[in-house]
C-alpha positions in Angstrom: -43.4 110.4 137.2 -40.4 108.8 135.6 -39.1 105.4 136.6 -36.1 107.0 138.4 -38.6 108.1 141.1 -39.1 104.4 141.8 -35.7 104.3 143.4 -36.3 107.3 145.7 -37.1 107.1 149.4 -37.2 109.4 152.4 -33.9 109.1 154.3 -34.0 110.6 157.8 -30.9 112.7 158.2 -30.4 111.6 161.8 -29.9 108.0 160.6 -26.9 108.9 158.4 -24.0 107.4 160.4 -21.4 110.1 161.2 -18.8 107.9 162.8 -17.8 104.3 162.3 -18.3 101.7 165.1 -15.2 100.8 167.0 -16.0 97.2 166.4 -16.5 96.7 162.7 -18.4 93.4 163.2 -20.9 95.0 165.7 -22.8 96.6 162.8 -26.4 95.4 162.4 -27.3 93.1 159.5 -30.6 93.0 157.8 -31.0 89.6 156.1 -33.3 89.5 153.1 -34.3 86.3 151.4 -35.2 86.6 147.7 -37.1 83.4 147.5 -39.8 84.0 150.1 -39.3 87.7 151.0 -38.5 86.9 154.7 -36.5 89.6 156.5 -34.4 88.9 159.6 -32.5 91.1 162.0 -28.9 90.1 162.9 -25.4 91.5 163.2 -22.3 91.3 160.9 -20.5 89.0 163.4 -23.3 86.4 162.7 -22.6 86.5 158.9 -21.1 82.9 158.9 -24.3 81.4 160.1 -26.1 82.7 156.9 -23.5 81.1 154.6 -22.7 77.5 153.9 -19.6 75.4 153.6 -18.5 75.6 150.0 -19.7 79.2 149.4 -17.2 81.8 148.1 -17.0 85.4 149.3 -15.5 87.8 146.8 -14.4 91.2 148.0 -13.0 94.4 146.4 -9.3 94.8 147.4 -9.1 98.4 146.2 -7.2 100.7 148.6 -8.5 104.3 149.2 -5.9 106.9 148.6 -5.8 110.0 150.9 -7.4 112.0 148.0 -8.9 115.0 149.8 -6.6 118.1 149.3 -6.5 121.4 151.2 -4.5 124.4 150.1 -4.5 128.1 149.3 -4.5 130.1 146.1 -1.2 131.9 145.5 -3.1 134.6 143.6 -5.6 135.6 146.3 -4.5 133.7 149.5 -8.0 132.2 149.7 -8.7 128.7 150.9 -8.9 126.0 148.2 -10.1 122.4 148.5 -9.8 119.6 146.0 -10.2 115.9 145.4 -7.6 113.9 143.5 -9.3 111.5 141.1 -6.5 110.0 138.9 -3.1 110.7 137.3 -2.0 110.2 133.7 0.9 107.8 134.0 2.6 109.2 130.9 2.4 113.0 131.6 2.0 113.1 135.4 -1.0 115.4 135.0 -3.6 115.0 137.8 -7.4 115.0 137.3 -9.2 116.5 140.2 -12.3 118.2 141.5 -11.8 121.7 142.9 -13.7 124.1 145.1 -12.8 127.7 146.2 -14.2 131.2 146.5 -14.1 132.8 143.1 -13.2 131.1 139.9 -9.8 129.5 139.5 -8.1 130.5 136.2 -6.1 128.4 133.8 -2.4 128.9 134.7 -3.2 129.7 138.3 -1.3 127.9 141.1 -2.4 126.6 144.5 -0.1 125.5 147.4 -1.1 122.3 149.0 -1.0 122.2 152.8 0.4 119.0 154.3 -1.1 116.9 157.1 1.3 118.7 159.5 -0.1 122.1 158.5 3.0 123.2 156.6 3.1 124.3 152.9 4.1 121.5 150.6 4.0 121.3 146.8 2.0 123.5 144.4 -0.3 122.6 141.6 -0.7 124.5 138.3 -4.1 124.4 136.6 -3.7 123.4 133.0 -7.3 123.3 131.9 -10.7 121.6 132.3 -11.3 117.9 132.0 -14.5 116.0 131.5 -17.4 116.0 134.0 -16.5 119.4 135.5 -13.0 118.3 136.6 -9.7 120.1 136.4 -6.3 119.1 135.0 -3.3 120.1 137.1 0.4 119.5 137.2 2.3 119.2 140.5 5.8 120.9 140.8 7.2 117.6 142.1 8.8 114.6 140.5 7.5 112.3 143.3 4.7 109.9 142.4 1.1 110.9 143.0 0.9 108.2 145.7 3.9 109.6 147.5 2.6 113.2 147.3 -0.8 112.2 148.5 0.6 110.3 151.5 2.2 113.6 152.6 -0.6 116.1 151.8 -3.8 114.1 151.4 -6.7 113.6 153.8 -9.3 110.8 154.0 -11.8 111.4 151.2 -15.0 111.0 153.3 -18.2 111.6 151.5 -19.9 115.0 152.2 -22.7 113.4 154.2 -20.2 112.4 156.8 -19.4 115.5 158.8 -19.2 117.6 155.6 -16.2 115.4 154.5 -14.0 116.6 157.3 -11.5 114.0 158.7 -11.4 113.2 162.4 -9.0 111.0 164.4 -9.6 107.3 163.5 -10.9 107.9 160.0 -7.6 107.1 158.3 -7.8 103.5 159.6 -11.6 103.0 159.6 -12.3 104.2 156.1 -10.2 101.4 154.7 -11.0 97.7 154.5 -8.8 95.1 156.2 -8.2 93.5 152.8 -7.3 96.7 151.0 -4.3 96.1 148.7 -4.4 97.9 145.4 -4.3 101.8 145.7 -6.5 103.8 143.5 -10.0 104.4 145.0 -11.4 107.9 145.8 -14.0 106.3 148.0 -14.2 103.1 150.1 -16.1 99.9 149.0 -18.2 100.3 152.1 -19.6 96.8 152.5 -16.1 95.6 153.1 -15.6 98.1 156.0 -17.5 95.6 158.2 -14.9 92.8 158.1 -12.4 92.0 160.8 -9.6 89.4 160.9 -11.6 87.3 163.4 -14.7 87.4 161.1 -12.6 86.2 158.2 -11.3 83.4 160.4 -14.8 82.4 161.3 -15.8 82.3 157.7 -12.8 80.1 156.9 -13.7 77.8 159.8 -17.2 77.5 158.4 -15.7 76.3 155.1 -16.3 79.5 153.2 -13.7 80.3 150.7 -12.6 83.8 149.5 -11.3 85.5 146.4 -10.8 89.1 145.4 -11.4 91.6 142.5 -10.3 95.2 142.2 -12.5 98.2 141.3 -11.2 101.7 142.0 -14.3 103.4 143.3 -15.0 106.9 141.9 -17.2 109.7 143.2 -19.8 109.2 140.4 -20.8 106.0 142.2 -22.7 108.1 144.7 -24.1 110.7 142.4 -27.9 110.9 142.3 -29.8 110.1 139.1 -31.0 113.5 137.9 -33.0 112.4 134.8 -36.5 111.1 134.8 -35.7 107.8 133.2 -32.9 105.6 134.3 -32.1 104.6 130.7 -31.1 108.3 130.1 -28.6 108.3 133.0 -25.0 108.7 131.7 -23.2 105.9 133.6 -19.7 106.6 134.9 -16.7 104.5 134.1 -14.4 102.9 136.7 -11.3 100.7 136.2 -11.7 97.1 137.4 -9.8 93.8 137.4 -11.1 90.3 137.8 -8.0 87.9 138.0 -7.8 84.5 136.5 -7.5 82.9 140.0 -10.9 84.4 141.0 -12.5 83.1 137.9 -11.1 79.6 138.7 -12.4 79.9 142.3 -15.8 80.7 141.0 -15.7 77.8 138.6 -14.8 75.4 141.5 -17.5 76.9 143.7 -20.2 76.5 141.2 -19.0 73.0 140.4 -19.5 71.9 144.0 -22.9 73.6 144.3 -21.6 76.6 146.3 -22.8 80.2 146.1 -20.8 83.3 145.1 -21.3 86.0 147.7 -20.3 89.4 146.4 -19.1 91.9 149.1 -20.5 95.2 147.8 -22.0 96.5 144.6 -18.5 97.3 143.2 -17.7 93.6 143.4 -20.9 92.8 141.6 -20.1 95.3 138.8 -16.6 93.8 138.4 -17.8 90.1 138.3 -20.7 90.8 136.0 -18.5 92.9 133.7 -16.0 90.1 133.4 -18.8 87.7 132.6 -20.2 90.0 129.9 -16.8 90.7 128.4 -16.1 86.9 128.1 -19.6 86.3 126.6 -20.1 83.6 129.2 -23.5 82.6 130.6 -21.7 82.1 134.0 -18.4 83.8 135.0 -16.7 80.5 135.8 -17.0 79.6 132.1 -15.3 82.7 131.0 -12.0 84.4 131.5 -10.3 87.2 133.4 -10.8 90.8 132.7 -8.9 94.1 133.2 -10.1 97.5 132.0 -12.8 100.2 132.4 -16.4 99.3 133.0 -19.5 101.5 132.6 -21.9 98.7 133.3 -25.2 100.0 134.6 -27.1 97.1 136.2 -30.9 97.6 135.9 -34.0 95.5 136.4 -34.0 92.8 133.8 -30.3 92.3 134.0 -29.3 88.6 133.9 -26.8 88.0 136.7 -24.1 85.5 135.7 -21.7 85.6 138.6 -23.5 86.7 141.7 -25.7 84.5 144.0 -25.7 86.6 147.2 -24.9 90.2 148.0 -23.7 91.9 151.1 -24.2 95.7 150.8 -24.6 98.8 152.8 -27.7 101.0 152.7 -27.5 103.5 149.8 -28.5 107.1 149.0 -31.9 107.5 147.4 -32.2 107.7 143.6 -28.7 106.4 142.8 -27.4 103.7 140.5 -26.6 101.6 143.6 -30.3 101.6 144.5 -31.1 100.5 141.0 -28.5 97.7 141.2 -29.8 96.2 144.4 -33.4 96.5 143.1 -32.3 94.5 140.0 -30.7 91.9 142.2 -33.7 91.4 144.4 -36.8 93.4 143.3 -37.8 97.0 143.7 -40.7 95.9 145.9 -38.6 93.7 148.2 -35.8 96.3 148.5 -38.4 99.0 149.2 -39.8 96.9 152.0 -36.3 96.1 153.4 -35.5 99.8 153.5 -38.7 100.6 155.3 -37.9 97.9 157.8 -34.4 99.2 158.3 -35.6 102.8 158.8 -38.3 101.8 161.2 -35.8 99.9 163.3 -33.3 102.8 163.2 -30.6 101.2 161.2 -27.5 103.4 160.6 -27.4 104.3 157.0 -24.8 104.9 154.2 -21.0 104.5 154.3 -20.4 104.2 158.1 -23.7 102.5 158.7 -25.2 99.0 158.9 -25.5 96.4 156.2 -27.9 94.2 154.3 -27.4 90.6 153.1 -29.5 89.5 150.2 -29.6 85.7 149.8 
């Protein structure tokens, strides 16, 4: 047995949430204390009572783009599906994942179908990219963001209704603090927040700051090797601004805690600390650029004191990260507790607060 098996668990399919709750703050919250291992059951709306005046919540302000694409192959007329990942700002070439019956050939074109069901632009496949992706060029001079707004669908993960969008997903698969477009998936811990909850946190004396990490699909991919050290960690673009570093410095100076909202926020904060060679992020500087940081047990956290996170797929880098933040034994016990109490799992599910 390799050490990757230590981050596996039996996930009952019926607990994978297929729809978001109408009230974001009604989600359940499993509170896990690292110091004594005590586990409590609560709800997201009660989050302020577990934080203290002077704490700082830091969230990921990335905005999910409508990246799921539907079209037909001009050559065969067959259905085609794709997922936009990124665009080269210099050439306008898209990188995407593609799925169809039969193999798409280089030079072939597909017509994208808009949200209204009408044919829109076409894509020409130029060649293969890294990691099984395709490179394609649209026959439009519009920006990728403008094109996706017309033809794209919500990029739900496959474990939610096979990835098929329903009414309400466009609004619910986006955080209330989403600002910077670029993510192919939502930073799901942030999906629980509402404006009233943010107001309650402010009234409690809890500050806030933001970072940006554009979430990619590799975030959710299982670890397929036996040893986690052999897992090729994906890269995502992130940004930790100077004002967030200053807010962390002030928080630590007054004895407050930094509460990361989601694993993507943790990766951004800890990347910034590592890049600035600082023992604590508040002592370092801002950072913008790619990160392939793989947080594993033994990692020394320089910027994160508490973590709010959803329940994750088995045998993923996210399970490894939360196990590094708490411990594998404590996280395993917390997951068994959540499953026995029928918590809703994964992106549209409930949450866990590790303090």
